[in-house]
C-alpha positions as CSV (number, residue, x, y, z in Angstrom):
1,M,-21.5,19.9,7.1
2,I,-19.1,17.2,6.2
3,D,-18.7,14.2,8.2
4,L,-15.0,14.3,9.3
5,E,-15.0,10.8,10.9
6,P,-14.7,8.9,7.7
7,L,-12.0,11.0,6.4
8,L,-10.0,10.6,9.6
9,L,-10.5,7.0,9.8
10,S,-9.3,6.9,5.9
11,F,-6.1,8.7,6.8
12,E,-5.1,6.7,9.8
13,V,-6.0,3.3,7.8
14,A,-4.0,4.5,4.9
15,L,-0.7,5.7,7.1
16,L,-0.8,2.2,8.9
17,A,-1.1,0.6,5.5
18,T,1.6,2.7,3.8
19,C,4.0,2.0,6.7
20,V,3.3,-1.9,6.4
21,A,3.5,-1.8,2.5
22,S,6.7,0.1,2.7
23,V,8.4,-2.4,4.7
24,L,7.2,-5.3,2.8
25,G,7.7,-3.5,-0.7
26,I,11.2,-2.1,-0.1
27,A,12.3,-5.5,1.1
28,L,10.7,-7.5,-1.7
29,A,11.9,-4.9,-4.3
30,G,15.5,-5.3,-2.7
31,V,15.4,-9.2,-3.4
32,L,14.0,-8.5,-6.8
33,A,16.4,-6.3,-7.7
34,L,19.2,-8.8,-7.1
35,P,20.9,-10.0,-10.6
36,R,20.1,-13.7,-9.8
37,V,17.0,-14.7,-7.8
38,W,15.0,-17.8,-8.4
39,G,11.5,-17.6,-9.2
40,R,11.8,-13.8,-9.9
41,E,9.0,-13.3,-12.3
42,L,6.5,-15.7,-10.3
43,I,7.3,-13.3,-7.2
44,D,6.8,-10.1,-9.6
45,A,3.6,-11.7,-10.8
46,A,2.2,-12.5,-7.4
47,I,3.1,-8.8,-6.1
48,T,1.5,-7.2,-9.3
49,A,-1.7,-9.6,-9.1
50,P,-3.7,-7.2,-6.8
51,M,-3.6,-4.4,-9.7
52,V,-5.4,-6.6,-12.0
53,L,-7.5,-9.1,-9.9
54,P,-11.2,-7.9,-9.3
55,P,-11.7,-6.7,-5.7
56,T,-14.0,-9.3,-5.1
57,V,-11.5,-12.1,-5.8
58,L,-9.0,-10.3,-3.4
59,G,-11.5,-10.1,-0.9
60,Y,-12.6,-13.6,-1.1
61,Y,-9.0,-15.0,-0.6
62,L,-8.5,-12.6,2.3
63,L,-11.8,-13.8,3.9
64,V,-10.7,-17.3,3.4
65,L,-7.2,-16.8,4.7
66,L,-8.1,-14.6,7.6
67,G,-11.7,-15.3,8.4
68,R,-12.9,-16.7,11.8
69,E,-12.6,-20.3,10.5
70,S,-9.3,-20.1,9.1
71,V,-6.2,-21.2,11.3
72,I,-4.8,-17.6,11.3
73,G,-8.0,-16.2,12.0
74,R,-8.8,-18.5,14.9
75,G,-5.3,-18.1,16.2
76,F,-5.5,-14.3,16.2
77,E,-8.9,-14.2,17.9
78,A,-7.6,-16.6,20.7
79,V,-4.5,-14.5,21.3
80,F,-6.1,-11.0,20.9
81,G,-9.9,-11.6,21.7
82,T,-11.0,-9.9,18.4
83,P,-11.5,-11.3,14.9
84,I,-9.2,-9.7,12.1
85,V,-12.2,-9.5,9.7
86,F,-14.7,-6.8,10.2
87,S,-12.4,-4.6,12.1
88,K,-10.2,-1.8,11.6
89,G,-7.2,-4.4,11.4
90,G,-9.1,-5.9,8.3
91,A,-9.5,-2.5,6.7
92,V,-5.6,-1.9,7.3
93,I,-4.7,-5.1,5.6
94,A,-7.0,-4.7,2.7
95,A,-5.4,-1.4,2.2
96,V,-2.1,-2.7,2.3
97,I,-3.1,-5.4,-0.4
98,G,-3.7,-2.3,-2.9
99,A,-0.6,-0.2,-1.9
100,L,2.0,-3.0,-2.0
101,P,2.2,-3.5,-5.6
102,L,2.6,0.3,-6.3
103,V,5.4,0.6,-3.6
104,A,7.2,-2.6,-4.6
105,K,7.4,-1.7,-8.2
106,A,8.5,1.9,-7.7
107,A,11.0,0.7,-5.3
108,R,12.3,-1.9,-7.8
109,A,12.8,0.7,-10.5
110,A,14.6,2.9,-8.5
111,L,17.1,0.3,-6.7
112,E,17.7,-1.1,-10.2
113,A,18.7,2.3,-11.4
114,V,21.6,2.7,-8.8
115,D,24.9,2.4,-10.6
116,V,26.0,-1.2,-9.8
117,R,29.8,0.3,-9.8
118,L,28.7,1.9,-6.6
119,L,27.7,-0.7,-4.9
120,G,31.0,-2.9,-6.1
121,A,32.9,0.0,-4.8
122,A,31.3,-0.1,-1.4
123,Q,31.9,-3.9,-1.3
124,T,35.5,-3.4,-2.2
125,L,35.8,-1.0,0.7
126,G,34.5,-3.7,3.2
127,A,30.8,-3.1,3.2
128,S,28.6,-6.4,3.2
129,P,25.9,-6.5,0.7
130,L,23.2,-5.7,3.4
131,R,25.3,-2.8,4.5
132,A,25.8,-1.5,0.8
133,F,22.2,-1.9,0.4
134,F,21.2,0.5,3.4
135,S,24.2,2.6,3.0
136,V,24.2,3.0,-0.8
137,S,21.2,1.9,-2.7
138,L,18.6,3.2,-0.5
139,P,19.8,6.6,-0.1
140,L,20.2,6.8,-3.9
141,A,17.0,5.5,-4.6
142,R,15.1,7.5,-2.0
143,R,13.1,9.7,-4.3
144,G,11.8,6.8,-6.3
145,I,11.0,4.8,-3.3
146,T,9.0,7.8,-1.8
147,A,7.1,8.3,-5.0
148,G,6.1,5.0,-4.8
149,M,5.1,5.0,-1.2
150,M,3.0,8.3,-2.0
151,L,1.3,6.4,-4.8
152,G,0.5,3.5,-2.2
153,F,-0.9,5.9,0.1
154,A,-3.1,7.5,-2.4
155,R,-4.3,3.7,-3.5
156,A,-4.7,2.8,0.2
157,L,-6.7,6.0,1.0
158,G,-9.2,5.3,-1.7
159,D,-9.7,1.4,-1.4
160,F,-13.2,0.3,-1.6
161,G,-13.8,-3.2,-2.8
162,V,-11.5,-5.3,-0.7
163,T,-12.5,-3.0,2.3
164,L,-16.0,-3.6,2.1
165,M,-15.5,-7.4,1.9
166,V,-12.9,-7.9,4.5
167,A,-13.7,-5.3,6.9
168,G,-17.6,-4.5,6.4
169,N,-19.1,-0.9,6.4
170,I,-19.2,-0.4,10.5
171,P,-19.8,3.1,11.2
172,G,-16.9,4.5,13.4
173,Q,-14.7,1.3,12.9
174,T,-14.5,0.5,9.1
175,R,-16.6,3.2,7.4
176,T,-13.7,4.9,5.3
177,A,-14.4,7.8,3.1
178,S,-15.0,5.5,0.2
179,L,-17.6,3.7,2.0
180,A,-19.1,6.9,3.0
181,I,-19.6,8.0,-0.4
182,Y,-21.1,4.8,-1.3
183,D,-23.7,5.0,1.4
184,A,-24.6,8.7,0.7
185,V,-25.2,7.6,-2.9
186,L,-27.4,4.8,-1.8
187,S,-29.4,6.9,0.7
188,G,-29.7,10.0,-1.9
189,R,-27.3,12.2,-0.1
190,D,-25.9,13.6,-3.1
191,G,-24.5,16.6,-1.5
192,D,-22.5,14.5,1.0
193,A,-21.3,12.3,-1.7
194,T,-20.3,15.2,-4.0
195,R,-18.4,16.8,-0.9
196,L,-16.6,13.8,-0.1
197,S,-15.7,12.9,-3.5
198,L,-14.3,16.4,-4.3
199,I,-12.0,16.0,-0.9
200,M,-10.9,12.6,-2.3
201,T,-10.2,14.0,-5.6
202,A,-8.1,16.8,-4.4
203,L,-6.1,14.5,-2.0
204,A,-5.3,12.2,-4.9
205,M,-4.4,15.0,-7.3
206,A,-1.9,16.6,-4.6
207,V,-0.4,13.1,-4.0
208,L,0.0,12.2,-7.6
209,I,1.6,15.7,-8.7
210,G,4.0,15.2,-5.4
211,A,4.9,11.7,-6.8
212,S,5.3,13.2,-10.2
213,T,7.7,15.7,-9.0
214,L,9.9,13.4,-7.0
215,S,10.4,10.9,-10.3
216,R,11.1,13.8,-12.1
217,Q,13.7,15.1,-9.7
218,R,15.1,11.5,-9.7
219,R,15.5,11.3,-13.4
220,D,16.9,14.7,-13.8
221,G,19.6,14.0,-11.0
222,F,18.5,16.5,-8.5
């Protein structure tokens, strides 16, 4: 029998993380897609860094930033009565860190592909830059943005290293499918590890195929 609890928790964490990463990623992509932005390359490097930094480094930074001894951690615990780290919230934050670069980069590429003449026409008709962004850029870039969100979801669904450091491995609270596979391997339950791995692989492949289809439709103009 497959323990569905880690899978369901992974879906919950990944969905929440994708929502947060999508809002942040689209906003950052909108800023970076502007023709003149001070520090554009620095911002882009900061967004991309989680893709190349070791999970232990990212986890350590988050522990320092959000831990119970930090200003943010103490303030959060004083208000809500629970710490950020070693909780479901910590797992969501860890997943956001993994998903954000994929969403932001895909959204930026899609927004930069929008014909600037259409934006100029919208502004000529009286639309503000912000209204033109929501009424012209976002609809035209929706397929590329959606593909990025799907990739971000897949990345959040499978996060391991940062989640382990920031959220721990607490059964029923932070033990996602990736951590459950890790536990199964350590305890010699190869069958459980195999079944969970196959399910995660199938989900990842389905998301990748969907994202690839959307990207191809965007390039072909459908």
